[in-house]
C-alpha positions as CSV (number, residue, x, y, z in Angstrom):
1,X,108.4,90.3,100.7
2,X,109.8,88.5,97.7
3,X,110.1,90.2,94.2
4,X,106.7,88.7,92.9
5,X,104.8,90.0,95.9
6,X,106.4,93.4,95.7
7,X,105.3,93.7,92.0
8,X,101.7,92.8,93.1
9,X,101.6,95.0,96.2
10,X,103.1,98.0,94.1
11,X,100.8,97.3,91.2
12,X,97.7,97.3,93.4
13,X,98.5,100.8,94.7
14,X,99.0,101.9,90.9
15,X,95.5,100.2,90.0
16,X,93.8,101.9,92.9
17,X,95.3,105.3,92.0
18,X,95.2,105.2,88.2
19,X,93.3,102.3,86.9
20,X,94.6,99.1,85.2
21,X,95.6,100.8,82.0
22,X,97.1,103.6,84.0
23,X,100.4,101.9,84.6
24,X,103.1,99.8,82.9
25,X,105.8,97.4,83.5
26,X,108.3,100.3,83.1
27,X,106.5,102.2,86.0
28,X,106.8,99.1,88.2
29,X,110.6,98.4,87.3
30,X,111.6,102.0,88.0
31,X,109.7,102.2,91.3
32,X,110.9,98.7,92.4
33,X,114.6,99.1,91.0
34,X,114.4,96.2,88.9
35,X,114.6,95.4,85.1
36,X,111.3,95.3,82.9
37,X,112.6,91.6,82.4
38,X,112.3,90.8,85.8
39,X,108.5,92.1,85.8
40,X,108.0,90.0,82.7
41,X,109.7,86.9,84.4
42,X,107.1,87.0,87.1
43,X,104.2,88.1,85.0
44,X,104.9,87.3,81.3
45,X,101.8,89.4,80.0
46,X,99.9,92.1,81.9
47,X,97.0,89.8,81.9
48,X,98.7,87.6,84.2
49,X,99.5,90.6,86.5
50,X,95.9,91.6,86.1
51,X,94.8,88.1,87.2
52,X,97.1,88.4,90.4
53,X,95.5,91.7,91.1
54,X,92.1,90.3,91.1
55,X,93.4,87.5,93.6
56,X,94.9,90.4,95.5
57,X,91.7,92.4,95.3
58,X,89.6,89.3,96.5
59,X,92.0,89.0,99.5
60,X,91.5,92.7,100.4
61,X,87.7,92.5,100.3
62,X,87.5,89.2,102.4
63,X,89.7,90.7,104.9
64,X,87.6,93.8,105.0
65,X,84.5,92.0,105.2
66,X,85.4,89.7,107.7
67,X,86.7,92.8,109.9
68,X,83.3,94.2,109.4
69,X,81.5,91.1,110.3
70,X,83.5,90.5,113.5
71,X,83.4,94.1,114.8
72,X,80.0,95.2,113.5
73,X,77.4,95.4,116.4
74,X,74.7,95.1,114.0
75,X,73.7,95.1,110.3
76,X,73.9,99.0,110.0
77,X,77.0,99.1,111.8
78,X,78.6,96.9,109.5
79,X,77.5,98.9,106.6
80,X,78.6,101.8,108.3
81,X,82.0,100.5,108.8
82,X,82.3,99.6,105.1
83,X,81.3,103.0,104.2
84,X,84.0,104.6,106.7
85,X,86.5,102.5,105.4
86,X,85.9,103.4,101.7
87,X,85.7,107.1,102.8
88,X,89.1,106.7,104.4
89,X,90.5,104.8,101.5
90,X,89.0,107.1,98.8
91,X,89.2,110.6,100.4
92,X,92.1,110.5,102.8
93,X,94.4,108.0,101.0
94,X,93.2,109.3,97.6
95,X,92.6,105.7,96.2
96,X,89.7,103.8,94.8
97,X,88.3,100.4,95.4
98,X,90.5,98.0,93.4
99,X,87.3,96.5,91.8
100,X,85.9,99.8,91.0
101,X,89.5,100.7,89.4
102,X,89.2,97.7,87.2
103,X,85.8,99.1,85.9
104,X,87.4,102.1,84.4
105,X,89.0,100.0,81.9
106,X,86.3,97.3,81.1
107,X,86.4,97.7,77.2
108,X,90.2,96.6,77.2
109,X,90.3,93.9,79.7
110,X,90.6,90.3,78.7
111,X,87.8,87.6,79.1
112,X,89.5,86.1,81.9
113,X,90.0,89.3,83.9
114,X,86.5,90.1,83.1
115,X,85.3,86.8,84.5
116,X,87.3,87.4,87.6
117,X,85.9,90.8,88.0
118,X,82.4,89.6,87.8
119,X,83.2,87.1,90.5
120,X,84.5,90.0,92.6
121,X,81.5,92.3,92.1
122,X,79.5,89.2,93.1
123,X,81.5,88.6,96.2
124,X,80.9,92.3,97.3
125,X,77.3,92.2,96.3
126,X,76.8,89.0,98.3
127,X,78.3,90.3,101.4
128,X,76.0,93.3,101.3
129,X,73.2,91.3,100.5
130,X,73.9,89.0,103.4
131,X,74.3,92.1,105.7
132,X,70.9,93.5,104.6
133,X,69.2,90.3,104.9
134,X,70.4,90.2,108.3
135,X,69.0,93.5,109.1
136,X,65.7,92.6,107.7
137,X,65.5,89.4,109.6
138,X,66.3,91.2,113.0
139,X,63.9,93.9,112.3
140,X,66.5,96.7,112.0
141,X,65.7,97.1,108.3
142,X,62.3,97.7,106.6
143,X,61.6,94.4,104.8
144,X,62.2,94.6,101.2
145,X,61.2,92.0,98.4
146,X,64.7,92.0,96.9
147,X,67.7,92.2,99.3
148,X,70.1,91.9,96.6
149,X,68.5,95.0,94.7
150,X,68.8,97.1,97.8
151,X,72.6,95.9,98.2
152,X,73.2,97.0,94.8
153,X,71.6,100.4,95.3
154,X,73.8,100.6,98.5
155,X,77.2,99.9,96.6
156,X,76.1,102.1,93.7
157,X,75.3,104.9,95.9
158,X,78.3,104.5,98.0
159,X,80.7,104.2,95.1
160,X,79.0,106.9,93.0
161,X,79.2,109.3,96.0
162,X,82.7,108.7,96.9
163,X,83.6,109.3,93.1
164,X,81.7,112.6,93.3
165,X,82.9,113.6,96.7
166,X,86.5,113.7,95.7
167,X,85.4,116.6,93.6
168,X,82.5,118.2,95.5
169,X,83.5,117.2,99.2
170,X,82.5,114.8,101.8
171,X,79.1,116.5,102.4
172,X,77.9,115.0,99.1
173,X,78.8,111.6,100.4
174,X,77.1,112.2,103.9
175,X,73.8,113.6,102.2
176,X,73.5,110.6,99.8
177,X,74.3,107.8,102.4
178,X,71.7,109.5,104.7
179,X,69.2,109.0,102.0
180,X,70.0,105.7,101.7
181,X,69.6,105.1,105.4
182,X,66.0,106.6,105.3
183,X,65.1,104.0,102.8
184,X,66.4,101.2,104.6
185,X,66.2,101.7,108.6
186,X,63.0,101.5,110.5
C-alpha cells in the first residue's frame, strides 16, 4: 500500500471512531511515522482528504451491498445481513458507519463534502429501498405505498438503535429491529 492509500485507510479508522473533526494531520503523521508535510503533499487541505474518505466510504458501502445481494437468500435476509454487519462493526469493533460519522460534523463540512455525503446517503437509501421493493414484489413484505420511506425508517432505526446500544446494550437493538420486522413482514 502506498503512502496515500495508508493515509486514507488510517483516516477512515479515525473517522469511524471519532468523526471527521475528531482527528488531525498530526494524528495521521504520528501513527504512520511520516511528516505532516507528507500528509499535506497527498492531501493539501483536509477537505481533499474528506473527499477521499467519501470515495473510500462509497467503496465500503458498495462492497457490503454487493456481498449482501450475493449471499442473501431473500429480502429480509439481506436486511438482516446489513444489520449483523452494522452490529459487528459498531458493537464489536467499536466503530460507526463512515457515512454516519460524517453526520456528527455536518455544520462544519464544506459544500463539496456535503454534496458527496448526500450522494452517499442516497446510495444507502436506494439499496435498502430496492431490497424492500423486492420483498414487497415477492410477497415477503407487506405492501406499502412508499418503499423509500420505509427504507428511511429501517436505516434510522438501525443506526439510532446501534448508537443507543453502545450505552444501553444490544438488547435495545434487538427490540428495535424486532419492532421494525413486525411492521414489514407478513
